N, C-alpha and C positions, 0 to 999 in steps of 0.2 A: 844072629847076634853078631855086634859090631865092637870093635874095641879101637880107641883111639884116646888121645891123653885130653881131648876137650868133651868127652862124653858124659862127664860128670854125674855117671850113674853105677853103681855096683853093677848093674846090668843094663847095655845100652841095647835098644834093639832099632835099628834102621833098614827099612826096606826089606825086610823078612817076615815071614810067617812064623809063630812060634805060640805056644801053649805054656804058660808059666802057671801051675796049679799045686796047691797042698804043700806049698814050699815057707819057709822061712826067710824073710830079709830083713837083716838087722845090722844096726850101727856104721851105716854106710857115711863117707864124709860128706857127698852131697844128697843126689837121690838115691832112692833104692832101685827105682827102675826108670829109666829114661827113654820115651819114645820119641823117635824124629821122623821127620818125613810123613807120609800118609801111611805107615804102616798098622795093619789092624791087628795087635797080638790079642790073644785070649789071655786074660788076667784073672784068674777065679780061684776064690777061697785059700786068700793067702795071709800070712800074719805078717804085718810089718811093725818095726819096732825101733826106735831111738836113730832113726835117718837124719843127716845134717839139714837137709834144706826140707824136702817134702819126700813122701814115701813114693808117689809115681808123678812123673812131669810129662804131660801130653799137649798137642793141639787139639783142638775141637772136631778134627777130623779122624781121631784115631781112639775115641772114648768108648765106642760102642759094645766092645765084649771086656769090660772092665765091671766085674760083678763079684758080689758075695766076698769082699775083701774087708773083714771087720776093722774098725777103728783106724781106717787109712786117709792119710791128707793127700790129696789129688790135686796138682797145680796144673790150672789149664792156661796156656801162654796162648795170647789174641791170636786171632787168624779169620781168613773168609773161609765159610761152608763152601765145600767143592761140589756136594750130593745131600741128598735128604740123609739126615743124621738124628741118632737117638742118643741123649744122654742119661744112660743108665743108672738106676739105683745102685750106688756102689759097693753097699753093705751098711750094717747098722753102725752107728757113731761114726760113720764116715763122710766127710765132707769135699767138696770141689772147693778150690780157691779160684776165681778168675783175676788173672794180673794183667790181661789185656783186653781189648775189644773184639768182642765175636761179632762179626758180620752176618747175616743172613741175607742172601741175595734173593731177589726174585726168583719166582719159581722153585723155590727150595725150601724142604719145611725142616725145623728143628723141633724134635720132640724131646719133652723131658719128662720122665718117668715119675710118678708118684713116690714120696719120700727123700728126693733128691735136696740136698742143702747145697746151694751156692753164695759163697763169700765174696762180694765185689772188693778186691784188694784196695782200690783207692776211689776219690771222687770222680776221677775221670776214666774211669772202666765203665764200660756199657755193653749190652746186647744189642745192636743196632738190626732192626727186622725189616728186610724191604719185601721179604717173601712172607711165609707164615710160620709162627710160633705156637705150639700146642704145649701148654703147661696145664695138665688137669690132673691135679692131686686127687686124694680121696680124705675122707673125715680121718682115716688112720694114717695116711700118708700124705701129710699137707707137703707141698713143695714149698721151700724156703728160699726166698732171694733177700739176703741180710748182709751187713757190713759189722764185723767186729771193730770197734772202735780203736784208733791208736792216735798216739799223741799229734800225729802229723795229719791224720785225717778222721775227722769224727763223724763223716757219712761217706757212704760208698757212692758210685757212679748210679747207673739205673738201664731201665729196658725203653728203647725207643721205637715205637711204631710207626716207620715211615707212610709216606703218601703212596705207596706201591704195595704195602703189605696187605695182604687179603686172608679172610678166614682165620686169624689169629684168634686163639682161645685161652684164658686163664682162669683156671678154677681151682679152690681150695688151695689156694696159695698164701703164704704168710712174706709181706714185704715190709723189712723193719731196717730203719737208718739208712735208706737209700736217696738221692736224690743231690740236687747241687747245694753246694756249702754258701755259695753267694747270698 
């Protein structure tokens, strides 16, 4: 755990290993938990409530062990993946909000687990795939790529499968309100 004036989180995790389990994080001014750098905390079976911005703030390289946190809003800031990465199902009624582009470089795989919901914050927010995107939901656990409309943005960004992308798969997905606004 680290603490500094710019952490913007009740718990700021930076370059350390920690397990946060069976805990309550409530009424934080900004984020309940903020993960910086490429830490891989285990955030499991917690309750988040009434936090100022988002319950958890992460980059896409730090999401692998965020699981079974009910009704949790998780902000993913943009970044390029550094290794094969899993975006786990975070818990029922929990969602990820993508606020910046995620880039999947060549020879890197980004796997999204069944039941995950990703809300693209703006029309310029994308998942850009030069490597491999595996998004295979199930009938009971669709993967949802959506945009919740705001006055400023009626549609979210999208998913770009670029020329070097290979073996990407999207099955049992719901894509709603994504694509260019022009």
